[in-house]
All heavy atoms as a GROMACS GRO file, in nm:
protein
  627
    1MET      N    1   0.080  -0.115  -0.002
    1MET     CA    2   0.003   0.000   0.002
    1MET      C    3   0.094   0.126   0.000
    1MET      O    4   0.183   0.145   0.082
    1MET     CB    5  -0.093   0.000   0.128
    1MET     CG    6  -0.195   0.104   0.125
    1MET     SD    7  -0.317   0.087   0.250
    1MET     CE    8  -0.262   0.192   0.371
    2GLN      N    9   0.056   0.217  -0.080
    2GLN     CA   10   0.136   0.334  -0.105
    2GLN      C   11   0.069   0.447  -0.027
    2GLN      O   12  -0.046   0.468  -0.024
    2GLN     CB   13   0.146   0.370  -0.247
    2GLN     CG   14   0.247   0.478  -0.272
    2GLN     CD   15   0.259   0.510  -0.419
    2GLN    OE1   16   0.176   0.462  -0.495
    2GLN    NE2   17   0.367   0.578  -0.466
    3GLU      N   18   0.161   0.525   0.050
    3GLU     CA   19   0.110   0.637   0.130
    3GLU      C   20   0.078   0.754   0.034
    3GLU      O   21   0.128   0.782  -0.068
    3GLU     CB   22   0.214   0.695   0.216
    3GLU     CG   23   0.248   0.599   0.341
    3GLU     CD   24   0.351   0.674   0.436
    3GLU    OE1   25   0.336   0.788   0.469
    3GLU    OE2   26   0.446   0.598   0.464
    4THR      N   27  -0.037   0.818   0.080
    4THR     CA   28  -0.072   0.955   0.000
    4THR      C   29   0.000   1.065   0.055
    4THR      O   30   0.027   1.072   0.183
    4THR     CB   31  -0.216   0.976   0.007
    4THR    OG1   32  -0.263   0.987   0.138
    4THR    CG2   33  -0.295   0.854  -0.056
    5VAL      N   34   0.054   1.156  -0.018
    5VAL     CA   35   0.129   1.269   0.029
    5VAL      C   36   0.036   1.392   0.014
    5VAL      O   37  -0.038   1.416  -0.087
    5VAL     CB   38   0.246   1.287  -0.066
    5VAL    CG1   39   0.324   1.417  -0.019
    5VAL    CG2   40   0.339   1.166  -0.062
    6ASP      N   41   0.026   1.476   0.120
    6ASP     CA   42  -0.046   1.584   0.127
    6ASP      C   43   0.027   1.695   0.049
    6ASP      O   44   0.128   1.741   0.081
    6ASP     CB   45  -0.075   1.634   0.268
    6ASP     CG   46  -0.160   1.754   0.285
    6ASP    OD1   47  -0.234   1.793   0.185
    6ASP    OD2   48  -0.152   1.820   0.386
    7PRO      N   49  -0.036   1.745  -0.064
    7PRO     CA   50   0.031   1.851  -0.142
    7PRO      C   51   0.051   1.972  -0.065
    7PRO      O   52   0.162   2.042  -0.086
    7PRO     CB   53  -0.063   1.878  -0.254
    7PRO     CG   54  -0.174   1.779  -0.255
    7PRO     CD   55  -0.157   1.713  -0.120
    8VAL      N   56  -0.032   2.019   0.017
    8VAL     CA   57   0.001   2.136   0.097
    8VAL      C   58   0.128   2.122   0.184
    8VAL      O   59   0.204   2.204   0.207
    8VAL     CB   60  -0.119   2.168   0.196
    8VAL    CG1   61  -0.100   2.294   0.280
    8VAL    CG2   62  -0.244   2.193   0.092
    9ASN      N   63   0.133   2.003   0.251
    9ASN     CA   64   0.256   1.958   0.332
    9ASN      C   65   0.389   1.978   0.231
    9ASN      O   66   0.481   2.028   0.288
    9ASN     CB   67   0.247   1.829   0.392
    9ASN     CG   68   0.343   1.811   0.509
    9ASN    OD1   69   0.395   1.900   0.562
    9ASN    ND2   70   0.370   1.678   0.526
   10VAL      N   71   0.368   1.925   0.124
   10VAL     CA   72   0.488   1.932   0.037
   10VAL      C   73   0.526   2.081   0.000
   10VAL      O   74   0.645   2.120   0.008
   10VAL     CB   75   0.463   1.862  -0.101
   10VAL    CG1   76   0.571   1.882  -0.210
   10VAL    CG2   77   0.448   1.714  -0.072
   11VAL      N   78   0.427   2.163  -0.023
   11VAL     CA   79   0.448   2.303  -0.054
   11VAL      C   80   0.516   2.377   0.070
   11VAL      O   81   0.619   2.452   0.051
   11VAL     CB   82   0.323   2.377  -0.082
   11VAL    CG1   83   0.336   2.528  -0.091
   11VAL    CG2   84   0.269   2.323  -0.218
   12TYR      N   85   0.481   2.338   0.185
   12TYR     CA   86   0.535   2.410   0.306
   12TYR      C   87   0.680   2.355   0.325
   12TYR      O   88   0.762   2.424   0.372
   12TYR     CB   89   0.444   2.383   0.431
   12TYR     CG   90   0.332   2.465   0.427
   12TYR    CD1   91   0.208   2.415   0.432
   12TYR    CD2   92   0.342   2.603   0.427
   12TYR    CE1   93   0.089   2.496   0.430
   12TYR    CE2   94   0.228   2.688   0.426
   12TYR     CZ   95   0.102   2.635   0.430
   12TYR     OH   96  -0.016   2.714   0.427
   13LYS      N   97   0.708   2.229   0.291
   13LYS     CA   98   0.845   2.175   0.295
   13LYS      C   99   0.928   2.240   0.197
   13LYS      O  100   1.052   2.281   0.233
   13LYS     CB  101   0.842   2.026   0.286
   13LYS     CG  102   0.794   1.953   0.402
   13LYS     CD  103   0.813   1.810   0.395
   13LYS     CE  104   0.766   1.738   0.514
   13LYS     NZ  105   0.784   1.587   0.503
   14VAL      N  106   0.882   2.268   0.079
   14VAL     CA  107   0.960   2.337  -0.024
   14VAL      C  108   0.991   2.488   0.016
   14VAL      O  109   1.098   2.536   0.008
   14VAL     CB  110   0.882   2.342  -0.156
   14VAL    CG1  111   0.947   2.435  -0.260
   14VAL    CG2  112   0.885   2.199  -0.218
   15GLN      N  113   0.892   2.553   0.086
   15GLN     CA  114   0.904   2.680   0.135
   15GLN      C  115   1.015   2.689   0.244
   15GLN      O  116   1.097   2.775   0.237
   15GLN     CB  117   0.780   2.735   0.197
   15GLN     CG  118   0.694   2.790   0.098
   15GLN     CD  119   0.559   2.857   0.160
   15GLN    OE1  120   0.510   2.800   0.258
   15GLN    NE2  121   0.521   2.970   0.109
   16LYS      N  122   1.015   2.588   0.334
   16LYS     CA  123   1.114   2.578   0.430
   16LYS      C  124   1.254   2.563   0.365
   16LYS      O  125   1.359   2.629   0.411
   16LYS     CB  126   1.088   2.468   0.522
   16LYS     CG  127   1.186   2.448   0.644
   16LYS     CD  128   1.159   2.330   0.732
   16LYS     CE  129   1.265   2.329   0.830
   16LYS     NZ  130   1.257   2.196   0.909
   17LEU      N  131   1.263   2.475   0.264
   17LEU     CA  132   1.398   2.454   0.202
   17LEU      C  133   1.442   2.575   0.132
   17LEU      O  134   1.557   2.617   0.127
   17LEU     CB  135   1.385   2.342   0.092
   17LEU     CG  136   1.386   2.198   0.157
   17LEU    CD1  137   1.352   2.100   0.046
   17LEU    CD2  138   1.526   2.167   0.204
   18LEU      N  139   1.354   2.654   0.073
   18LEU     CA  140   1.382   2.780   0.008
   18LEU      C  141   1.433   2.879   0.100
   18LEU      O  142   1.530   2.955   0.084
   18LEU     CB  143   1.270   2.836  -0.072
   18LEU     CG  144   1.232   2.753  -0.202
   18LEU    CD1  145   1.100   2.807  -0.261
   18LEU    CD2  146   1.336   2.757  -0.306
   19ASN      N  147   1.372   2.885   0.227
   19ASN     CA  148   1.420   2.979   0.328
   19ASN      C  149   1.552   2.943   0.373
   19ASN      O  150   1.643   3.031   0.399
   19ASN     CB  151   1.316   2.978   0.446
   19ASN     CG  152   1.184   3.047   0.410
   19ASN    OD1  153   1.186   3.134   0.331
   19ASN    ND2  154   1.080   3.007   0.480
   20GLU      N  155   1.587   2.817   0.389
   20GLU     CA  156   1.718   2.772   0.434
   20GLU      C  157   1.824   2.813   0.318
   20GLU      O  158   1.922   2.853   0.356
   20GLU     CB  159   1.713   2.617   0.462
   20GLU     CG  160   1.638   2.592   0.588
   20GLU     CD  161   1.625   2.433   0.604
   20GLU    OE1  162   1.673   2.359   0.518
   20GLU    OE2  163   1.556   2.395   0.702
   21LEU      N  164   1.788   2.780   0.193
   21LEU     CA  165   1.876   2.819   0.084
   21LEU      C  166   1.896   2.965   0.076
   21LEU      O  167   2.015   3.014   0.062
   21LEU     CB  168   1.810   2.774  -0.045
   21LEU     CG  169   1.892   2.791  -0.170
   21LEU    CD1  170   2.027   2.705  -0.154
   21LEU    CD2  171   1.827   2.730  -0.292
   22MET      N  172   1.796   3.051   0.103
   22MET     CA  173   1.813   3.203   0.108
   22MET      C  174   1.908   3.239   0.221
   22MET      O  175   2.005   3.315   0.192
   22MET     CB  176   1.680   3.264   0.125
   22MET     CG  177   1.679   3.415   0.135
   22MET     SD  178   1.695   3.491  -0.014
   22MET     CE  179   1.520   3.501  -0.073
   23GLU      N  180   1.880   3.180   0.331
   23GLU     CA  181   1.975   3.209   0.449
   23GLU      C  182   2.121   3.169   0.422
   23GLU      O  183   2.210   3.239   0.455
   23GLU     CB  184   1.924   3.143   0.575
   23GLU     CG  185   1.992   3.173   0.696
   23GLU     CD  186   1.992   3.322   0.736
   23GLU    OE1  187   1.880   3.380   0.720
   23GLU    OE2  188   2.086   3.360   0.800
   24SER      N  189   2.141   3.055   0.367
   24SER     CA  190   2.256   3.009   0.333
   24SER      C  191   2.339   3.099   0.234
   24SER      O  192   2.454   3.136   0.248
   24SER     CB  193   2.256   2.860   0.274
   24SER     OG  194   2.386   2.819   0.228
   25ASN      N  195   2.267   3.141   0.127
   25ASN     CA  196   2.330   3.235   0.036
   25ASN      C  197   2.357   3.362   0.095
   25ASN      O  198   2.462   3.429   0.062
   25ASN     CB  199   2.242   3.246  -0.091
   25ASN     CG  200   2.242   3.120  -0.176
   25ASN    OD1  201   2.351   3.067  -0.206
   25ASN    ND2  202   2.134   3.070  -0.221
   26ALA      N  203   2.270   3.415   0.180
   26ALA     CA  204   2.290   3.541   0.246
   26ALA      C  205   2.415   3.540   0.328
   26ALA      O  206   2.491   3.633   0.332
   26ALA     CB  207   2.164   3.577   0.324
   27GLN      N  208   2.431   3.423   0.399
   27GLN     CA  209   2.553   3.411   0.491
   27GLN      C  210   2.682   3.417   0.406
   27GLN      O  211   2.786   3.465   0.458
   27GLN     CB  212   2.546   3.281   0.568
   27GLN     CG  213   2.440   3.292   0.685
   27GLN     CD  214   2.461   3.401   0.778
   27GLN    OE1  215   2.575   3.439   0.825
   27GLN    NE2  216   2.358   3.480   0.816
   28VAL      N  217   2.680   3.359   0.285
   28VAL     CA  218   2.803   3.356   0.204
   28VAL      C  219   2.831   3.509   0.170
   28VAL      O  220   2.947   3.538   0.180
   28VAL     CB  221   2.769   3.281   0.071
   28VAL    CG1  222   2.887   3.308  -0.035
   28VAL    CG2  223   2.762   3.138   0.105
   29LEU      N  224   2.734   3.585   0.133
   29LEU     CA  225   2.757   3.733   0.106
   29LEU      C  226   2.803   3.806   0.225
   29LEU      O  227   2.896   3.883   0.224
   29LEU     CB  228   2.639   3.790   0.048
   29LEU     CG  229   2.593   3.755  -0.097
   29LEU    CD1  230   2.471   3.825  -0.140
   29LEU    CD2  231   2.711   3.783  -0.191
   30LEU      N  232   2.733   3.784   0.339
   30LEU     CA  233   2.762   3.870   0.460
   30LEU      C  234   2.884   3.822   0.533
   30LEU      O  235   2.950   3.898   0.585
   30LEU     CB  236   2.642   3.857   0.556
   30LEU     CG  237   2.510   3.915   0.499
   30LEU    CD1  238   2.392   3.893   0.596
   30LEU    CD2  239   2.527   4.068   0.478
   31GLY      N  240   2.916   3.696   0.508
   31GLY     CA  241   3.037   3.635   0.586
   31GLY      C  242   3.163   3.657   0.511
   31GLY      O  243   3.267   3.610   0.551
   32GLY      N  244   3.161   3.726   0.391
   32GLY     CA  245   3.282   3.750   0.322
   32GLY      C  246   3.328   3.621   0.245
   32GLY      O  247   3.436   3.610   0.212
   33GLY      N  248   3.228   3.543   0.192
   33GLY     CA  249   3.266   3.420   0.132
   33GLY      C  250   3.292   3.438  -0.017
   33GLY      O  251   3.306   3.343  -0.102
   34VAL      N  252   3.283   3.563  -0.062
   34VAL     CA  253   3.304   3.595  -0.205
   34VAL      C  254   3.423   3.681  -0.211
   34VAL      O  255   3.440   3.776  -0.135
   34VAL     CB  256   3.182   3.662  -0.278
   34VAL    CG1  257   3.064   3.561  -0.280
   34VAL    CG2  258   3.140   3.784  -0.201
   35ASP      N  259   3.512   3.645  -0.302
   35ASP     CA  260   3.632   3.726  -0.315
   35ASP      C  261   3.650   3.804  -0.444
   35ASP      O  262   3.759   3.864  -0.474
   35ASP     CB  263   3.756   3.642  -0.296
   35ASP     CG  264   3.758   3.513  -0.386
   35ASP    OD1  265   3.672   3.507  -0.471
   35ASP    OD2  266   3.842   3.432  -0.368
   36ASN      N  267   3.551   3.794  -0.529
   36ASN     CA  268   3.550   3.878  -0.651
   36ASN      C  269   3.406   3.916  -0.697
   36ASN      O  270   3.311   3.855  -0.646
   36ASN     CB  271   3.631   3.801  -0.761
   36ASN     CG  272   3.563   3.673  -0.805
   36ASN    OD1  273   3.442   3.666  -0.815
   36ASN    ND2  274   3.649   3.577  -0.833
   37MET      N  275   3.394   4.002  -0.791
   37MET     CA  276   3.260   4.051  -0.828
   37MET      C  277   3.180   3.942  -0.897
   37MET      O  278   3.055   3.937  -0.884
   37MET     CB  279   3.281   4.179  -0.913
   37MET     CG  280   3.165   4.258  -0.932
   37MET     SD  281   3.107   4.314  -0.774
   37MET     CE  282   3.004   4.440  -0.805
   38GLU      N  283   3.246   3.855  -0.980
   38GLU     CA  284   3.172   3.751  -1.039
   38GLU      C  285   3.104   3.653  -0.943
   38GLU      O  286   2.986   3.619  -0.965
   38GLU     CB  287   3.267   3.665  -1.132
   38GLU     CG  288   3.200   3.562  -1.218
   38GLU     CD  289   3.295   3.491  -1.300
   38GLU    OE1  290   3.402   3.534  -1.324
   38GLU    OE2  291   3.257   3.381  -1.341
   39LYS      N  292   3.167   3.616  -0.838
   39LYS     CA  293   3.108   3.534  -0.736
   39LYS      C  294   2.999   3.598  -0.657
   39LYS      O  295   2.894   3.544  -0.622
   39LYS     CB  296   3.217   3.468  -0.635
   39LYS     CG  297   3.302   3.382  -0.686
   39LYS     CD  298   3.408   3.328  -0.590
   39LYS     CE  299   3.505   3.234  -0.644
   39LYS     NZ  300   3.610   3.190  -0.546
   40TYR      N  301   3.022   3.734  -0.632
   40TYR     CA  302   2.918   3.818  -0.569
   40TYR      C  303   2.796   3.818  -0.649
   40TYR      O  304   2.682   3.797  -0.603
   40TYR     CB  305   2.978   3.948  -0.550
   40TYR     CG  306   2.871   4.053  -0.485
   40TYR    CD1  307   2.848   4.049  -0.350
   40TYR    CD2  308   2.803   4.133  -0.566
   40TYR    CE1  309   2.756   4.139  -0.295
   40TYR    CE2  310   2.710   4.224  -0.518
   40TYR     CZ  311   2.684   4.229  -0.380
   40TYR     OH  312   2.593   4.307  -0.323
   41ASN      N  313   2.807   3.850  -0.773
   41ASN     CA  314   2.692   3.863  -0.870
   41ASN      C  315   2.623   3.726  -0.873
   41ASN      O  316   2.494   3.713  -0.882
   41ASN     CB  317   2.726   3.908  -1.001
   41ASN     CG  318   2.750   4.064  -1.004
   41ASN    OD1  319   2.699   4.139  -0.924
   41ASN    ND2  320   2.844   4.106  -1.096
   42TYR      N  321   2.696   3.615  -0.874
   42TYR     CA  322   2.645   3.480  -0.896
   42TYR      C  323   2.555   3.459  -0.764
   42TYR      O  324   2.448   3.403  -0.768
   42TYR     CB  325   2.745   3.376  -0.913
   42TYR     CG  326   2.705   3.236  -0.909
   42TYR    CD1  327   2.636   3.188  -1.028
   42TYR    CD2  328   2.730   3.148  -0.800
   42TYR    CE1  329   2.592   3.051  -1.025
   42TYR    CE2  330   2.679   3.020  -0.813
   42TYR     CZ  331   2.614   2.968  -0.915
   42TYR     OH  332   2.560   2.844  -0.923
   43SER      N  333   2.609   3.478  -0.643
   43SER     CA  334   2.545   3.459  -0.518
   43SER      C  335   2.416   3.547  -0.507
   43SER      O  336   2.311   3.500  -0.467
   43SER     CB  337   2.627   3.487  -0.400
   43SER     OG  338   2.727   3.391  -0.393
   44LEU      N  339   2.425   3.667  -0.555
   44LEU     CA  340   2.317   3.761  -0.560
   44LEU      C  341   2.206   3.713  -0.651
   44LEU      O  342   2.090   3.724  -0.622
   44LEU     CB  343   2.362   3.901  -0.597
   44LEU     CG  344   2.277   4.023  -0.555
   44LEU    CD1  345   2.257   4.022  -0.402
   44LEU    CD2  346   2.342   4.147  -0.604
   45GLY      N  347   2.244   3.665  -0.755
   45GLY     CA  348   2.150   3.609  -0.854
   45GLY      C  349   2.074   3.480  -0.797
   45GLY      O  350   1.954   3.469  -0.822
   46LYS      N  351   2.142   3.396  -0.729
   46LYS     CA  352   2.083   3.287  -0.660
   46LYS      C  353   1.980   3.331  -0.562
   46LYS      O  354   1.870   3.276  -0.550
   46LYS     CB  355   2.180   3.188  -0.593
   46LYS     CG  356   2.269   3.118  -0.704
   46LYS     CD  357   2.353   3.003  -0.644
   46LYS     CE  358   2.416   3.017  -0.514
   46LYS     NZ  359   2.504   2.903  -0.474
   47ILE      N  360   2.014   3.437  -0.489
   47ILE     CA  361   1.920   3.487  -0.381
   47ILE      C  362   1.805   3.542  -0.454
   47ILE      O  363   1.688   3.522  -0.412
   47ILE     CB  364   2.001   3.602  -0.302
   47ILE    CG1  365   2.092   3.526  -0.204
   47ILE    CG2  366   1.888   3.670  -0.219
   47ILE    CD1  367   2.187   3.626  -0.133
   48HIS      N  368   1.819   3.616  -0.563
   48HIS     CA  369   1.709   3.672  -0.634
   48HIS      C  370   1.610   3.566  -0.688
   48HIS      O  371   1.492   3.581  -0.682
   48HIS     CB  372   1.754   3.755  -0.748
   48HIS     CG  373   1.656   3.826  -0.824
   48HIS    ND1  374   1.581   3.922  -0.783
   48HIS    CD2  375   1.608   3.809  -0.957
   48HIS    CE1  376   1.487   3.963  -0.873
   48HIS    NE2  377   1.519   3.893  -0.975
   49ILE      N  378   1.663   3.453  -0.743
   49ILE     CA  379   1.582   3.340  -0.796
   49ILE      C  380   1.509   3.277  -0.684
   49ILE      O  381   1.379   3.246  -0.701
   49ILE     CB  382   1.673   3.242  -0.879
   49ILE    CG1  383   1.727   3.301  -0.992
   49ILE    CG2  384   1.591   3.120  -0.906
   49ILE    CD1  385   1.624   3.351  -1.100
   50VAL      N  386   1.572   3.253  -0.577
   50VAL     CA  387   1.501   3.188  -0.461
   50VAL      C  388   1.385   3.279  -0.410
   50VAL      O  389   1.276   3.230  -0.380
   50VAL     CB  390   1.605   3.155  -0.344
   50VAL    CG1  391   1.530   3.115  -0.224
   50VAL    CG2  392   1.693   3.045  -0.390
   51ASP      N  393   1.407   3.405  -0.403
   51ASP     CA  394   1.313   3.506  -0.360
   51ASP      C  395   1.192   3.502  -0.454
   51ASP      O  396   1.083   3.501  -0.414
   51ASP     CB  397   1.377   3.644  -0.353
   51ASP     CG  398   1.277   3.744  -0.284
   51ASP    OD1  399   1.223   3.708  -0.177
   51ASP    OD2  400   1.258   3.854  -0.352
   52GLN      N  401   1.220   3.500  -0.585
   52GLN     CA  402   1.111   3.482  -0.683
   52GLN      C  403   1.030   3.360  -0.669
   52GLN      O  404   0.907   3.362  -0.672
   52GLN     CB  405   1.164   3.495  -0.829
   52GLN     CG  406   1.211   3.632  -0.872
   52GLN     CD  407   1.259   3.624  -1.014
   52GLN    OE1  408   1.318   3.533  -1.058
   52GLN    NE2  409   1.219   3.738  -1.085
   53MET      N  410   1.095   3.244  -0.643
   53MET     CA  411   1.027   3.129  -0.634
   53MET      C  412   0.942   3.135  -0.504
   53MET      O  413   0.820   3.081  -0.497
   53MET     CB  414   1.132   3.005  -0.621
   53MET     CG  415   1.196   2.987  -0.748
   53MET     SD  416   1.336   2.861  -0.742
   53MET     CE  417   1.269   2.732  -0.657
   54LYS      N  418   0.993   3.184  -0.396
   54LYS     CA  419   0.912   3.205  -0.267
   54LYS      C  420   0.795   3.287  -0.289
   54LYS      O  421   0.685   3.254  -0.246
   54LYS     CB  422   1.001   3.261  -0.162
   54LYS     CG  423   1.100   3.164  -0.105
   54LYS     CD  424   1.195   3.235  -0.006
   54LYS     CE  425   1.119   3.317   0.098
   54LYS     NZ  426   1.211   3.383   0.198
   55GLN      N  427   0.801   3.387  -0.375
   55GLN     CA  428   0.689   3.491  -0.399
   55GLN      C  429   0.589   3.407  -0.480
   55GLN      O  430   0.459   3.424  -0.461
   55GLN     CB  431   0.733   3.603  -0.474
   55GLN     CG  432   0.638   3.714  -0.506
   55GLN     CD  433   0.565   3.754  -0.370
   55GLN    OE1  434   0.631   3.797  -0.276
   55GLN    NE2  435   0.438   3.759  -0.364
   56GLU      N  436   0.631   3.335  -0.586
   56GLU     CA  437   0.528   3.264  -0.670
   56GLU      C  438   0.452   3.155  -0.586
   56GLU      O  439   0.340   3.143  -0.610
   56GLU     CB  440   0.605   3.194  -0.777
   56GLU     CG  441   0.648   3.281  -0.889
   56GLU     CD  442   0.530   3.367  -0.955
   56GLU    OE1  443   0.428   3.307  -0.978
   56GLU    OE2  444   0.558   3.484  -0.990
   57ILE      N  445   0.514   3.084  -0.496
   57ILE     CA  446   0.457   2.995  -0.410
   57ILE      C  447   0.355   3.058  -0.322
   57ILE      O  448   0.247   3.023  -0.295
   57ILE     CB  449   0.552   2.913  -0.326
   57ILE    CG1  450   0.632   2.810  -0.417
   57ILE    CG2  451   0.487   2.836  -0.210
   57ILE    CD1  452   0.744   2.748  -0.354
   58SER      N  453   0.392   3.175  -0.268
   58SER     CA  454   0.306   3.253  -0.178
   58SER      C  455   0.186   3.295  -0.258
   58SER      O  456   0.070   3.285  -0.202
   58SER     CB  457   0.385   3.372  -0.122
   58SER     OG  458   0.300   3.460  -0.050
   59ASN      N  459   0.204   3.342  -0.386
   59ASN     CA  460   0.089   3.385  -0.462
   59ASN      C  461   0.000   3.267  -0.488
   59ASN      O  462  -0.126   3.292  -0.492
   59ASN     CB  463   0.143   3.439  -0.591
   59ASN     CG  464   0.207   3.581  -0.576
   59ASN    OD1  465   0.190   3.645  -0.477
   59ASN    ND2  466   0.282   3.619  -0.675
   60LEU      N  467   0.054   3.150  -0.514
   60LEU     CA  468  -0.035   3.029  -0.536
   60LEU      C  469  -0.117   2.994  -0.415
   60LEU      O  470  -0.220   2.932  -0.428
   60LEU     CB  471   0.050   2.924  -0.581
   60LEU     CG  472   0.119   2.921  -0.720
   60LEU    CD1  473   0.207   2.812  -0.741
   60LEU    CD2  474   0.013   2.923  -0.830
   61LEU      N  475  -0.064   3.024  -0.294
   61LEU     CA  476  -0.135   2.994  -0.175
   61LEU      C  477  -0.250   3.087  -0.131
   61LEU      O  478  -0.326   3.055  -0.053
   61LEU     CB  479  -0.031   2.972  -0.056
   61LEU     CG  480   0.062   2.858  -0.073
   61LEU    CD1  481   0.164   2.862   0.036
   61LEU    CD2  482  -0.015   2.724  -0.077
   62LYS      N  483  -0.240   3.208  -0.203
   62LYS     CA  484  -0.348   3.308  -0.165
   62LYS      C  485  -0.470   3.271  -0.230
   62LYS      O  486  -0.478   3.222  -0.346
   62LYS     CB  487  -0.292   3.447  -0.219
   62LYS     CG  488  -0.194   3.508  -0.137
   62LYS     CD  489  -0.153   3.647  -0.206
   62LYS     CE  490  -0.032   3.702  -0.143
   62LYS     NZ  491   0.004   3.822  -0.203
   63PRO      N  492  -0.581   3.295  -0.158
   63PRO     CA  493  -0.712   3.263  -0.212
   63PRO      C  494  -0.735   3.353  -0.332
   63PRO      O  495  -0.706   3.470  -0.328
   63PRO     CB  496  -0.812   3.281  -0.102
   63PRO     CG  497  -0.736   3.331   0.017
   63PRO     CD  498  -0.598   3.334  -0.024
   64LYS      N  499  -0.803   3.307  -0.437
   64LYS     CA  500  -0.823   3.375  -0.558
   64LYS      C  501  -0.969   3.432  -0.561
   64LYS      O  502  -1.048   3.368  -0.502
   64LYS     CB  503  -0.792   3.295  -0.674
   64LYS     CG  504  -0.659   3.245  -0.685
   64LYS     CD  505  -0.610   3.249  -0.830
   64LYS     CE  506  -0.472   3.199  -0.849
   64LYS     NZ  507  -0.372   3.195  -0.760
   65GLU      N  508  -0.982   3.548  -0.626
   65GLU     CA  509  -1.118   3.587  -0.638
   65GLU      C  510  -1.194   3.507  -0.743
   65GLU      O  511  -1.140   3.464  -0.841
   65GLU     CB  512  -1.123   3.744  -0.700
   65GLU     CG  513  -1.061   3.837  -0.591
   65GLU     CD  514  -1.066   3.980  -0.655
   65GLU    OE1  515  -1.133   4.005  -0.744
   65GLU    OE2  516  -1.000   4.068  -0.582
   66PRO      N  517  -1.321   3.479  -0.717
   66PRO     CA  518  -1.391   3.392  -0.819
   66PRO      C  519  -1.399   3.469  -0.955
   66PRO      O  520  -1.415   3.588  -0.954
   66PRO     CB  521  -1.526   3.376  -0.756
   66PRO     CG  522  -1.542   3.482  -0.642
   66PRO     CD  523  -1.403   3.520  -0.615
   67GLU      N  524  -1.387   3.379  -1.054
   67GLU     CA  525  -1.393   3.434  -1.184
   67GLU      C  526  -1.544   3.476  -1.217
   67GLU      O  527  -1.636   3.405  -1.167
   67GLU     CB  528  -1.352   3.338  -1.292
   67GLU     CG  529  -1.206   3.303  -1.289
   67GLU     CD  530  -1.117   3.424  -1.329
   67GLU    OE1  531  -1.163   3.488  -1.425
   67GLU    OE2  532  -1.013   3.442  -1.270
   68PRO      N  533  -1.576   3.582  -1.298
   68PRO     CA  534  -1.713   3.616  -1.323
   68PRO      C  535  -1.771   3.505  -1.406
   68PRO      O  536  -1.708   3.445  -1.500
   68PRO     CB  537  -1.702   3.749  -1.396
   68PRO     CG  538  -1.571   3.754  -1.439
   68PRO     CD  539  -1.486   3.668  -1.345
   69ASP      N  540  -1.904   3.465  -1.382
   69ASP     CA  541  -1.966   3.371  -1.462
   69ASP      C  542  -1.998   3.421  -1.603
   69ASP      O  543  -2.065   3.532  -1.612
   69ASP     CB  544  -2.107   3.331  -1.404
   69ASP     CG  545  -2.070   3.250  -1.269
   69ASP    OD1  546  -1.963   3.202  -1.256
   69ASP    OD2  547  -2.164   3.242  -1.181
   70ASP      N  548  -1.953   3.353  -1.703
   70ASP     CA  549  -1.977   3.393  -1.837
   70ASP      C  550  -2.116   3.364  -1.882
   70ASP      O  551  -2.172   3.426  -1.968
   70ASP     CB  552  -1.887   3.323  -1.936
   70ASP     CG  553  -1.743   3.372  -1.926
   70ASP    OD1  554  -1.727   3.489  -1.878
   70ASP    OD2  555  -1.645   3.303  -1.965
   71ASP      N  556  -2.182   3.273  -1.803
   71ASP     CA  557  -2.336   3.237  -1.839
   71ASP      C  558  -2.420   3.359  -1.799
   71ASP      O  559  -2.532   3.373  -1.851
   71ASP     CB  560  -2.364   3.118  -1.752
   71ASP     CG  561  -2.282   2.997  -1.791
   71ASP    OD1  562  -2.226   3.005  -1.903
   71ASP    OD2  563  -2.286   2.901  -1.721
   72LYS      N  564  -2.372   3.436  -1.710
   72LYS     CA  565  -2.460   3.545  -1.660
   72LYS      C  566  -2.437   3.677  -1.736
   72LYS      O  567  -2.380   3.768  -1.686
   72LYS     CB  568  -2.450   3.570  -1.510
   72LYS     CG  569  -2.490   3.447  -1.431
   72LYS     CD  570  -2.472   3.477  -1.280
   72LYS     CE  571  -2.514   3.352  -1.201
   72LYS     NZ  572  -2.482   3.376  -1.063
   73VAL      N  573  -2.475   3.676  -1.864
   73VAL     CA  574  -2.446   3.786  -1.943
   73VAL      C  575  -2.570   3.883  -1.948
   73VAL      O  576  -2.685   3.829  -1.968
   73VAL     CB  577  -2.416   3.750  -2.092
   73VAL    CG1  578  -2.388   3.870  -2.182
   73VAL    CG2  579  -2.281   3.657  -2.089
   74THR      N  580  -2.553   4.015  -1.930
   74THR     CA  581  -2.670   4.105  -1.927
   74THR      C  582  -2.677   4.150  -2.073
   74THR      O  583  -2.592   4.204  -2.130
   74THR     CB  584  -2.640   4.220  -1.837
   74THR    OG1  585  -2.618   4.179  -1.702
   74THR    CG2  586  -2.763   4.316  -1.836
   75ARG      N  587  -2.798   4.128  -2.129
   75ARG     CA  588  -2.824   4.163  -2.263
   75ARG      C  589  -2.900   4.297  -2.276
   75ARG      O  590  -2.990   4.325  -2.196
   75ARG     CB  591  -2.901   4.063  -2.341
   75ARG     CG  592  -2.840   3.928  -2.342
   75ARG     CD  593  -2.822   3.866  -2.477
   75ARG     NE  594  -2.766   3.730  -2.475
   75ARG     CZ  595  -2.648   3.704  -2.514
   75ARG    NH1  596  -2.577   3.794  -2.562
   75ARG    NH2  597  -2.600   3.586  -2.506
   76ILE      N  598  -2.857   4.392  -2.359
   76ILE     CA  599  -2.929   4.520  -2.375
   76ILE      C  600  -3.001   4.515  -2.500
   76ILE      O  601  -2.938   4.497  -2.611
   76ILE     CB  602  -2.821   4.633  -2.360
   76ILE    CG1  603  -2.752   4.626  -2.231
   76ILE    CG2  604  -2.899   4.762  -2.376
   76ILE    CD1  605  -2.639   4.730  -2.214
   77ARG      N  606  -3.126   4.532  -2.491
   77ARG     CA  607  -3.214   4.534  -2.609
   77ARG      C  608  -3.236   4.673  -2.665
   77ARG      O  609  -3.243   4.772  -2.595
   77ARG     CB  610  -3.343   4.469  -2.584
   77ARG     CG  611  -3.336   4.331  -2.551
   77ARG     CD  612  -3.471   4.258  -2.537
   77ARG     NE  613  -3.451   4.127  -2.485
   77ARG     CZ  614  -3.528   4.038  -2.512
   77ARG    NH1  615  -3.650   4.063  -2.585
   77ARG    NH2  616  -3.508   3.920  -2.467
   78ARG      N  617  -3.246   4.685  -2.794
   78ARG     CA  618  -3.265   4.820  -2.853
   78ARG      C  619  -3.409   4.859  -2.865
   78ARG      O  620  -3.489   4.776  -2.886
   78ARG     CB  621  -3.202   4.825  -3.000
   78ARG     CG  622  -3.057   4.815  -2.983
   78ARG     CD  623  -2.998   4.831  -3.125
   78ARG     NE  624  -2.865   4.785  -3.118
   78ARG     CZ  625  -2.780   4.797  -3.223
   78ARG    NH1  626  -2.828   4.852  -3.335
   78ARG    NH2  627  -2.665   4.752  -3.213
   0.00000   0.00000   0.00000
């Protein structure tokens, strides 16, 4: 028998991993782990990508406004 995985739990685990990755990359920059501009830009780019991924996941978790019903069209007669 195979276990079912809760998708929401998976999303929260991914968010936790992204937060850890963000912290790790920030520590490299703040701790002086880069010795040239190329490495600095590379680390900054990784932080930017992780931040974008976190924002996209956050947007997906927000409740959405219901779409207007196309069936309910108001007709105007002449």
